[in-house]
C-alpha positions, 0 to 999 in steps of 0.5 A: 800597979802595972801600967796598961799600954795601948798599941796603935798599928798604923801604916803610911798607906792608912793615911789619906794621900796628900802632897800639896806641900810638894807643889810648894817645894817644887815651885820653890826649886823651879823658881831657884833654878830659873832665877840662878841658872835660867830657863834652859837649865830649868828645862834640863832639870825637868827633863832629868826629873821626868826621865827618873820619876816616869821611867816605869811609865815610859817603859810600859809606853814603849810596848804601845799600851797608852792605857798606862797613862790613862790609869796614871792620870785617873789615879793621880787626879782622884788622889788630888780630888781634882775634877778633870775630863779624860777621854781616851782610846787605844791611840790617844788620851785627851785631858782637860782641866779648868785649873791646875791643882798645883797652881791653885794651891801655890796661889792659895798660899800667897805664893806665885808660880814660877814664870815657866810653870808651864814646863811642868806640863810641856817639858815633863810630858814630852820627855815622858813620851821619849822613845815611845810610839806616843807624843805629847801636845799642850794644846792650851794653857792658862798661865793664871789658873793652869787650866789646860788641854793636853793630848797624848797621841800615837805617832803616825 
């Protein structure tokens, strides 16, 4: 008697996008860098990270098209299933959120965010805008929740 085989064909793209544990591991890394090397090295790491990870977006921003940022943030918050308000035109994008999905998840697991978690916004997005016609402003940030008001604006 022959055994029947069933073959299941699945791809990673078939799965729901989730990276909540990325937030935990990133937080562990940030705390390690801060506790062992200090705030300045933490900021240097985040600059290197931003230059590498956001290189394609940075290259597109150099052309002056801010809509690449709107698409990125709309997509990422949709995947995170996180409610934010995004307002934009050709010269700015404003993002407002009541809480940060990463900080919320970190706290939900009983962990504490790195003391300089704010730099995952401030340093990362300022670095993203390097050598582009745009600049980044973190206009408000709640250390407890990560609620914030962010703005990308065309330089004058």
